[in-house]
MDAnalysis code that builds the backbone (N, CA, C; Angstrom):
import MDAnalysis as mda
import numpy as np

u = mda.Universe.empty(525, n_residues=175, atom_resindex=np.repeat(np.arange(175), 3), trajectory=True)
u.add_TopologyAttr("name", ["N", "CA", "C"] * 175)
u.add_TopologyAttr("resid", np.arange(1, 176))
u.add_TopologyAttr("resname", ["MET", "LYS", "ASN", "LEU", "ILE", "LYS", "ILE", "PHE", "ALA", "PHE", "LEU", "SER", "PHE", "THR", "GLY", "PHE", "TYR", "THR", "VAL", "ASP", "ALA", "GLN", "GLN", "VAL", "VAL", "LYS", "LYS", "ASP", "THR", "LEU", "SER", "GLY", "THR", "ALA", "LEU", "THR", "LEU", "THR", "MET", "ASP", "THR", "LYS", "VAL", "ASN", "ASP", "ALA", "ILE", "SER", "ALA", "LEU", "GLU", "ASN", "LYS", "CYS", "ASN", "ASN", "SER", "THR", "VAL", "SER", "LYS", "THR", "SER", "ASP", "GLU", "GLU", "THR", "PHE", "THR", "LYS", "PRO", "ALA", "LYS", "VAL", "PHE", "VAL", "PRO", "SER", "ARG", "GLU", "LEU", "THR", "ASN", "ALA", "GLU", "ILE", "CYS", "ARG", "ARG", "ASN", "PRO", "ARG", "ILE", "LEU", "GLY", "TYR", "LYS", "ILE", "GLN", "ILE", "THR", "THR", "VAL", "LYS", "SER", "ASN", "ASP", "GLU", "ALA", "ASN", "GLU", "ILE", "LYS", "THR", "TYR", "PHE", "ARG", "LYS", "ARG", "PHE", "PRO", "ASN", "ILE", "LYS", "VAL", "GLU", "THR", "ASP", "ALA", "SER", "LEU", "ARG", "PRO", "ASN", "TYR", "LYS", "ILE", "LEU", "ALA", "GLY", "SER", "TYR", "PHE", "ASN", "LYS", "GLN", "SER", "ALA", "SER", "GLY", "ASP", "LEU", "ALA", "LYS", "ILE", "LYS", "GLU", "TYR", "PHE", "LYS", "SER", "ALA", "THR", "ALA", "VAL", "GLN", "TYR", "ARG", "VAL", "PHE", "CYS", "ALA", "GLU", "ALA", "LYS"])
u.atoms.positions = np.array([
    [75.220, 2.882, 14.297],
    [74.109, 3.561, 14.920],
    [72.902, 3.586, 13.970],
    [73.163, 3.853, 12.649],
    [72.076, 3.870, 11.684],
    [71.451, 2.491, 11.555],
    [72.276, 1.460, 11.579],
    [71.750, 0.099, 11.481],
    [70.898, -0.246, 12.691],
    [71.285, 0.222, 13.851],
    [70.527, -0.035, 15.065],
    [69.151, 0.641, 14.989],
    [69.098, 1.854, 14.459],
    [67.825, 2.563, 14.307],
    [66.942, 1.845, 13.294],
    [67.538, 1.352, 12.195],
    [66.778, 0.614, 11.190],
    [66.200, -0.665, 11.773],
    [66.990, -1.378, 12.546],
    [66.522, -2.628, 13.148],
    [65.391, -2.348, 14.140],
    [65.555, -1.309, 14.957],
    [64.529, -0.948, 15.930],
    [63.235, -0.526, 15.222],
    [63.358, 0.240, 14.166],
    [62.179, 0.677, 13.421],
    [61.479, -0.513, 12.782],
    [62.257, -1.463, 12.239],
    [61.675, -2.635, 11.611],
    [60.949, -3.506, 12.637],
    [61.555, -3.712, 13.790],
    [60.926, -4.534, 14.823],
    [59.655, -3.878, 15.379],
    [59.718, -2.582, 15.590],
    [58.520, -1.915, 16.112],
    [57.411, -1.873, 15.058],
    [57.778, -1.736, 13.785],
    [56.794, -1.712, 12.710],
    [56.117, -3.071, 12.576],
    [56.882, -4.136, 12.608],
    [56.298, -5.474, 12.486],
    [55.601, -5.883, 13.775],
    [55.982, -5.327, 14.887],
    [55.346, -5.661, 16.165],
    [53.901, -5.199, 16.224],
    [53.553, -4.107, 15.546],
    [52.188, -3.616, 15.564],
    [51.247, -4.497, 14.742],
    [51.810, -5.229, 13.793],
    [50.968, -6.064, 12.949],
    [50.800, -7.468, 13.475],
    [51.329, -7.770, 14.612],
    [51.163, -9.107, 15.185],
    [49.965, -9.170, 16.118],
    [49.179, -8.097, 16.200],
    [47.994, -8.099, 17.039],
    [47.008, -9.106, 16.455],
    [46.457, -9.948, 17.305],
    [45.509, -10.961, 16.843],
    [44.199, -10.307, 16.449],
    [43.757, -10.624, 15.240],
    [42.487, -10.112, 14.746],
    [41.794, -11.230, 14.005],
    [40.508, -11.119, 13.923],
    [39.746, -12.126, 13.200],
    [38.748, -11.435, 12.292],
    [38.278, -12.172, 11.303],
    [37.259, -11.622, 10.421],
    [35.892, -11.932, 11.005],
    [35.069, -10.913, 11.093],
    [33.730, -11.050, 11.641],
    [32.740, -10.692, 10.549],
    [31.756, -11.542, 10.337],
    [30.726, -11.266, 9.342],
    [29.450, -10.900, 10.098],
    [28.941, -9.700, 9.812],
    [27.717, -9.219, 10.457],
    [26.697, -8.886, 9.385],
    [25.435, -8.874, 9.764],
    [24.355, -8.484, 8.858],
    [24.070, -7.001, 9.055],
    [23.953, -6.289, 7.938],
    [23.603, -4.878, 7.982],
    [22.181, -4.743, 8.519],
    [21.975, -3.776, 9.406],
    [20.671, -3.660, 10.064],
    [19.593, -3.114, 9.139],
    [19.958, -2.337, 8.122],
    [18.944, -1.739, 7.260],
    [18.580, -2.632, 6.083],
    [19.579, -3.105, 5.349],
    [19.263, -3.860, 4.139],
    [19.549, -5.354, 4.267],
    [20.182, -5.777, 5.350],
    [20.464, -7.192, 5.546],
    [21.652, -7.697, 4.752],
    [22.485, -6.811, 4.234],
    [23.649, -7.197, 3.454],
    [24.749, -7.699, 4.376],
    [25.490, -8.699, 3.910],
    [26.601, -9.214, 4.707],
    [27.737, -8.209, 4.717],
    [28.302, -7.965, 5.888],
    [29.365, -6.988, 6.061],
    [30.523, -7.685, 6.751],
    [31.713, -7.707, 6.137],
    [32.872, -8.379, 6.704],
    [33.812, -7.353, 7.308],
    [34.138, -7.538, 8.585],
    [35.032, -6.643, 9.304],
    [36.184, -7.440, 9.883],
    [37.352, -6.817, 9.995],
    [38.488, -7.431, 10.664],
    [38.715, -6.674, 11.956],
    [38.554, -7.409, 13.071],
    [38.707, -6.753, 14.364],
    [39.097, -7.764, 15.426],
    [39.521, -7.267, 16.544],
    [39.880, -8.086, 17.682],
    [38.614, -8.665, 18.305],
    [38.713, -9.818, 18.943],
    [37.532, -10.439, 19.541],
    [36.972, -9.594, 20.680],
    [37.840, -8.912, 21.414],
    [37.367, -8.067, 22.513],
    [36.548, -6.893, 21.972],
    [36.985, -6.335, 20.850],
    [36.258, -5.232, 20.230],
    [34.902, -5.730, 19.735],
    [34.880, -6.915, 19.128],
    [33.635, -7.500, 18.646],
    [32.661, -7.719, 19.796],
    [33.163, -8.233, 20.912],
    [32.300, -8.454, 22.075],
    [31.739, -7.139, 22.612],
    [32.582, -6.092, 22.650],
    [32.137, -4.792, 23.146],
    [31.064, -4.194, 22.234],
    [31.263, -4.303, 20.917],
    [30.274, -3.778, 19.967],
    [28.966, -4.555, 20.068],
    [29.062, -5.867, 20.201],
    [27.851, -6.688, 20.331],
    [27.078, -6.326, 21.588],
    [27.792, -6.071, 22.686],
    [27.125, -5.684, 23.929],
    [26.408, -4.340, 23.764],
    [27.055, -3.382, 23.080],
    [26.420, -2.091, 22.841],
    [25.194, -2.222, 21.952],
    [25.296, -3.064, 20.916],
    [24.152, -3.265, 20.025],
    [22.974, -3.868, 20.778],
    [23.254, -4.801, 21.654],
    [22.178, -5.417, 22.438],
    [21.512, -4.400, 23.357],
    [22.307, -3.498, 23.940],
    [21.724, -2.464, 24.798],
    [20.862, -1.510, 23.990],
    [21.301, -1.199, 22.755],
    [20.519, -0.297, 21.904],
    [19.211, -0.939, 21.476],
    [19.234, -2.224, 21.199],
    [18.022, -2.918, 20.782],
    [16.992, -2.964, 21.901],
    [17.454, -3.022, 23.128],
    [16.565, -3.073, 24.287],
    [16.537, -1.701, 24.927],
    [15.550, -0.902, 24.554],
    [15.596, 0.495, 24.975],
    [14.928, 0.750, 26.311],
    [13.964, -0.051, 26.725],
    [13.298, 0.215, 27.990],
    [13.821, -0.729, 29.061],
    [13.965, -0.220, 30.253],
    [14.507, -1.010, 31.360],
    [13.478, -1.029, 32.479],
    [13.179, -2.211, 32.965],
    [12.327, -2.301, 34.154],
    [13.148, -2.953, 35.248],
    [13.188, -2.351, 36.401],
    [14.032, -2.825, 37.494],
    [13.197, -3.564, 38.528],
    [13.636, -4.749, 38.824],
    [13.053, -5.461, 39.960],
    [14.021, -5.318, 41.121],
    [13.780, -6.016, 42.166],
    [14.608, -5.834, 43.361],
    [16.077, -6.188, 43.135],
    [16.367, -7.261, 42.422],
    [17.764, -7.685, 42.285],
    [18.330, -7.543, 40.879],
    [17.507, -7.619, 39.870],
    [18.045, -7.631, 38.508],
    [17.281, -6.692, 37.593],
    [17.937, -6.339, 36.469],
    [17.320, -5.494, 35.458],
    [16.846, -6.373, 34.315],
    [15.684, -6.116, 33.802],
    [15.217, -6.844, 32.629],
    [14.946, -5.840, 31.523],
    [15.335, -6.198, 30.326],
    [15.168, -5.332, 29.174],
    [13.997, -5.837, 28.338],
    [13.159, -4.906, 27.873],
    [12.070, -5.255, 26.970],
    [12.154, -4.384, 25.726],
    [11.831, -4.958, 24.595],
    [11.882, -4.208, 23.337],
    [10.684, -3.286, 23.236],
    [10.898, -2.089, 22.671],
    [9.771, -1.168, 22.507],
    [8.847, -1.630, 21.383],
    [7.618, -1.176, 21.427],
    [6.664, -1.508, 20.371],
    [7.072, -0.781, 19.094],
    [6.947, -1.469, 17.963],
    [7.288, -0.849, 16.685],
    [6.216, 0.157, 16.300],
    [6.660, 1.278, 15.753],
    [5.744, 2.319, 15.319],
    [5.424, 2.070, 13.853],
    [4.153, 2.002, 13.538],
    [3.725, 1.782, 12.153],
    [3.533, 3.123, 11.478],
    [4.248, 3.344, 10.377],
    [4.123, 4.569, 9.610],
    [3.433, 4.217, 8.296],
    [2.264, 4.779, 8.045],
    [1.549, 4.423, 6.814],
    [2.280, 4.941, 5.587],
    [2.244, 4.154, 4.530],
    [2.870, 4.599, 3.289],
    [1.817, 5.338, 2.471],
    [1.833, 6.651, 2.587],
    [0.881, 7.488, 1.880],
    [1.629, 8.671, 1.302],
    [0.960, 9.378, 0.428],
    [1.565, 10.559, -0.173],
    [1.565, 11.696, 0.844],
    [2.683, 12.421, 0.911],
    [2.799, 13.518, 1.871],
    [1.925, 14.693, 1.454],
    [1.384, 15.403, 2.441],
    [0.601, 16.598, 2.146],
    [1.554, 17.747, 1.837],
    [1.013, 18.820, 1.271],
    [1.848, 19.980, 0.938],
    [2.474, 20.588, 2.189],
    [1.761, 20.600, 3.290],
    [2.310, 21.149, 4.537],
    [3.492, 20.324, 5.027],
    [3.408, 18.988, 4.911],
    [4.521, 18.122, 5.327],
    [5.730, 18.319, 4.421],
    [5.487, 18.502, 3.142],
    [6.584, 18.747, 2.200],
    [7.258, 20.069, 2.525],
    [6.463, 21.092, 2.829],
    [7.003, 22.420, 3.123],
    [7.838, 22.422, 4.398],
    [7.440, 21.620, 5.399],
    [8.224, 21.551, 6.631],
    [9.599, 20.972, 6.369],
    [9.684, 20.006, 5.467],
    [10.978, 19.374, 5.174],
    [11.876, 20.255, 4.314],
    [11.288, 20.937, 3.339],
    [12.083, 21.721, 2.406],
    [11.298, 22.970, 2.014],
    [11.733, 24.151, 2.446],
    [10.953, 25.356, 2.164],
    [10.955, 25.772, 0.695],
    [11.922, 25.311, -0.085],
    [11.974, 25.652, -1.507],
    [11.914, 24.367, -2.312],
    [10.901, 24.233, -3.153],
    [10.666, 22.986, -3.883],
    [10.591, 23.240, -5.379],
    [10.597, 22.162, -6.139],
    [10.426, 22.257, -7.584],
    [8.935, 22.261, -7.879],
    [8.433, 23.417, -8.280],
    [7.013, 23.571, -8.581],
    [6.837, 24.159, -9.966],
    [5.837, 25.028, -10.114],
    [5.558, 25.631, -11.411],
    [5.328, 27.124, -11.255],
    [5.706, 27.882, -12.273],
    [5.394, 29.294, -12.410],
    [4.833, 29.475, -13.813],
    [4.108, 30.553, -14.000],
    [3.582, 30.857, -15.335],
    [4.543, 31.829, -15.995],
    [5.140, 31.392, -17.112],
    [6.032, 32.264, -17.866],
    [5.157, 33.072, -18.813],
    [5.098, 34.372, -18.544],
    [4.240, 35.246, -19.339],
    [4.836, 35.462, -20.716],
    [6.087, 35.888, -20.740],
    [6.782, 36.112, -22.010],
    [8.267, 36.263, -21.741],
    [9.033, 36.347, -22.815],
    [10.465, 36.610, -22.741],
    [10.751, 37.843, -23.583],
    [11.497, 38.792, -23.000],
    [11.796, 40.046, -23.706],
    [13.300, 40.279, -23.726],
    [13.718, 41.264, -24.546],
    [15.151, 41.509, -24.744],
    [15.754, 42.525, -23.780],
    [14.940, 43.375, -23.168],
    [15.519, 44.414, -22.311],
    [14.796, 44.484, -20.970],
    [15.477, 45.056, -20.007],
    [14.921, 45.212, -18.675],
    [13.775, 46.226, -18.679],
    [13.868, 47.239, -19.518],
    [12.797, 48.241, -19.606],
    [11.489, 47.611, -20.099],
    [11.603, 46.772, -21.131],
    [10.421, 46.068, -21.625],
    [9.823, 45.176, -20.541],
    [10.698, 44.492, -19.800],
    [10.247, 43.604, -18.732],
    [9.478, 44.388, -17.671],
    [9.979, 45.567, -17.302],
    [9.303, 46.386, -16.294],
    [7.943, 46.884, -16.787],
    [7.851, 47.222, -18.088],
    [6.566, 47.661, -18.658],
    [5.534, 46.536, -18.601],
    [5.953, 45.330, -18.972],
    [5.038, 44.187, -18.972],
    [4.622, 43.844, -17.539],
    [5.556, 43.935, -16.596],
    [5.221, 43.672, -15.195],
    [4.187, 44.676, -14.681],
    [4.340, 45.942, -15.039],
    [3.396, 46.970, -14.612],
    [2.009, 46.703, -15.201],
    [1.971, 46.373, -16.495],
    [0.705, 46.054, -17.157],
    [0.051, 44.832, -16.502],
    [0.869, 43.824, -16.190],
    [0.364, 42.594, -15.578],
    [-0.207, 42.871, -14.190],
    [0.483, 43.684, -13.401],
    [0.022, 44.014, -12.038],
    [-1.311, 44.767, -12.057],
    [-1.533, 45.598, -13.100],
    [-2.817, 46.300, -13.219],
    [-3.946, 45.311, -13.501],
    [-3.682, 44.317, -14.346],
    [-4.699, 43.333, -14.711],
    [-4.911, 42.277, -13.619],
    [-3.815, 41.843, -12.968],
    [-3.875, 40.769, -11.970],
    [-3.154, 41.208, -10.688],
    [-3.795, 42.002, -9.856],
    [-3.107, 42.516, -8.667],
    [-2.845, 41.452, -7.587],
    [-3.559, 40.332, -7.618],
    [-3.381, 39.313, -6.581],
    [-2.358, 38.240, -6.934],
    [-1.729, 38.321, -8.109],
    [-0.711, 37.345, -8.520],
    [0.649, 38.029, -8.526],
    [1.592, 37.422, -7.822],
    [2.941, 37.975, -7.740],
    [3.661, 37.769, -9.073],
    [4.354, 38.804, -9.538],
    [5.092, 38.733, -10.798],
    [6.542, 39.103, -10.543],
    [7.462, 38.430, -11.254],
    [8.891, 38.684, -11.068],
    [9.635, 38.520, -12.386],
    [10.868, 39.028, -12.403],
    [11.711, 38.943, -13.597],
    [12.864, 37.999, -13.322],
    [13.134, 37.108, -14.273],
    [14.288, 36.211, -14.182],
    [15.289, 36.650, -15.244],
    [16.455, 37.121, -14.796],
    [17.474, 37.623, -15.720],
    [18.602, 36.621, -15.906],
    [18.347, 35.342, -15.658],
    [19.415, 34.344, -15.777],
    [19.796, 34.062, -17.228],
    [18.970, 34.442, -18.174],
    [19.262, 34.198, -19.595],
    [19.627, 35.492, -20.323],
    [20.388, 36.335, -19.679],
    [20.730, 37.617, -20.298],
    [21.338, 37.401, -21.660],
    [21.004, 38.200, -22.620],
    [20.294, 39.474, -22.604],
    [18.774, 39.326, -22.570],
    [18.244, 38.104, -22.495],
    [16.792, 37.920, -22.437],
    [16.316, 37.942, -20.991],
    [15.093, 38.410, -20.778],
    [14.484, 38.461, -19.457],
    [13.162, 37.701, -19.495],
    [12.990, 36.766, -18.561],
    [11.730, 36.026, -18.458],
    [10.850, 36.720, -17.433],
    [9.582, 36.882, -17.749],
    [8.628, 37.424, -16.799],
    [7.791, 36.248, -16.307],
    [7.856, 35.995, -14.981],
    [7.206, 34.840, -14.370],
    [6.155, 35.311, -13.374],
    [5.058, 34.570, -13.293],
    [3.971, 34.951, -12.389],
    [3.535, 33.753, -11.559],
    [3.178, 34.027, -10.295],
    [2.610, 33.013, -9.415],
    [3.613, 31.958, -8.968],
    [3.173, 31.115, -8.056],
    [3.924, 29.950, -7.575],
    [2.914, 28.845, -7.328],
    [3.158, 27.680, -7.920],
    [2.175, 26.595, -7.861],
    [2.877, 25.273, -7.572],
    [2.159, 24.378, -6.883],
    [2.706, 23.059, -6.578],
    [2.756, 22.174, -7.823],
    [1.755, 22.278, -8.693],
    [1.723, 21.447, -9.895],
    [1.027, 22.191, -11.030],
    [1.018, 21.582, -12.228],
    [0.423, 22.236, -13.402],
    [-1.081, 22.420, -13.251],
    [-1.734, 21.475, -12.572],
    [-3.181, 21.565, -12.416],
    [-3.570, 22.792, -11.598],
    [-2.794, 23.091, -10.555],
    [-3.124, 24.260, -9.739],
    [-2.811, 25.564, -10.482],
    [-1.914, 25.519, -11.457],
    [-1.589, 26.711, -12.246],
    [-2.565, 26.926, -13.392],
    [-3.317, 25.903, -13.779],
    [-4.150, 25.979, -14.980],
    [-5.258, 27.026, -14.873],
    [-5.821, 27.230, -13.680],
    [-6.884, 28.235, -13.531],
    [-6.381, 29.635, -13.826],
    [-5.260, 30.016, -13.191],
    [-4.689, 31.336, -13.439],
    [-4.145, 31.448, -14.861],
    [-3.618, 30.352, -15.387],
    [-3.051, 30.367, -16.742],
    [-4.132, 30.696, -17.774],
    [-5.326, 30.159, -17.596],
    [-6.424, 30.431, -18.542],
    [-6.791, 31.919, -18.537],
    [-6.819, 32.525, -17.336],
    [-7.129, 33.957, -17.249],
    [-6.019, 34.806, -17.871],
    [-4.755, 34.412, -17.616],
    [-3.608, 35.182, -18.123],
    [-3.514, 35.085, -19.644],
    [-3.886, 33.924, -20.210],
    [-3.795, 33.739, -21.665],
    [-4.738, 34.663, -22.432],
    [-5.740, 35.206, -21.759],
    [-6.625, 36.169, -22.426],
    [-5.869, 37.438, -22.813],
    [-4.861, 37.802, -21.994],
    [-4.069, 39.014, -22.246],
    [-2.702, 38.706, -22.847],
    [-2.124, 37.567, -22.486],
    [-0.795, 37.176, -22.966],
    [-0.908, 35.791, -23.603],
    [-0.978, 35.748, -24.926],
    [-1.201, 34.488, -25.654],
    [-0.048, 33.505, -25.502],
    [1.178, 34.007, -25.263],
    [2.342, 33.127, -25.196],
    [2.590, 32.565, -23.796],
    [1.708, 32.811, -22.839],
    [1.908, 32.347, -21.460],
    [1.829, 30.833, -21.372],
    [2.760, 30.245, -20.616],
    [2.781, 28.794, -20.393],
    [3.225, 28.515, -18.959],
    [2.856, 27.348, -18.461],
    [3.316, 26.908, -17.138],
    [4.660, 26.204, -17.309],
    [5.666, 26.631, -16.535],
    [7.006, 26.049, -16.626],
    [7.455, 25.590, -15.240],
    [8.265, 24.534, -15.233],
    [8.823, 24.067, -13.959],
    [9.834, 25.066, -13.453],
    [9.779, 25.340, -12.138],
    [10.652, 26.361, -11.560],
    [10.738, 26.118, -10.059],
    [11.831, 26.567, -9.450],
    [11.968, 26.476, -7.998],
    [11.075, 27.537, -7.361],
    [10.205, 27.108, -6.451],
    [9.282, 28.032, -5.796],
    [9.398, 27.902, -4.287],
    [9.074, 28.977, -3.591],
    [8.997, 28.929, -2.144],
    [7.676, 28.278, -1.764],
    [7.770, 27.301, -0.930],
    [6.608, 26.501, -0.552],
    [5.507, 27.357, 0.076],
    [5.878, 28.336, 0.879],
    [4.897, 29.162, 1.573],
    [4.078, 30.008, 0.597],
    [4.629, 30.338, -0.573],
    [3.929, 31.164, -1.556],
    [3.088, 30.341, -2.518],
    [3.351, 29.035, -2.615],
    [2.717, 28.210, -3.646],
    [1.249, 27.929, -3.327],
    [0.466, 27.751, -4.401],
    [-0.961, 27.415, -4.292],
    [-1.149, 25.941, -4.582],
])
């Protein structure tokens, strides 16, 4: 009985591998690289038919037959994206903040933030505690160093150690 089960299992296992298949070489649609696939001819024909239907997206019907026409290609200019387009894609980007100073305690950080808010009420200030026990005091949000340079010059009058540093900023807050 065990031998009969072994023989049946062997025959059924080898029977699945006798399906006729062929190697098909296709060109990748994006980069044009050769792609080799092993598949049945019927599957290849079905995929080719689907690809042809996808390539021909518009259909115009006459009385007896359908004719397919290719859509016009859309030209997208290669230009630099505006800040609004960047913000739509990703609300948080790598921009710049002004690092006012680094202090050792949270109390010192709060004192400096209060002093900063009195001098510059229109610039947002925050504390970064990721380097504990040190605390970074950061001000503003800017897309690049050039946009931060105006505020940085004013801040340096009161805080000599202020510098513009790369930091993750919310796009909606950035200047």
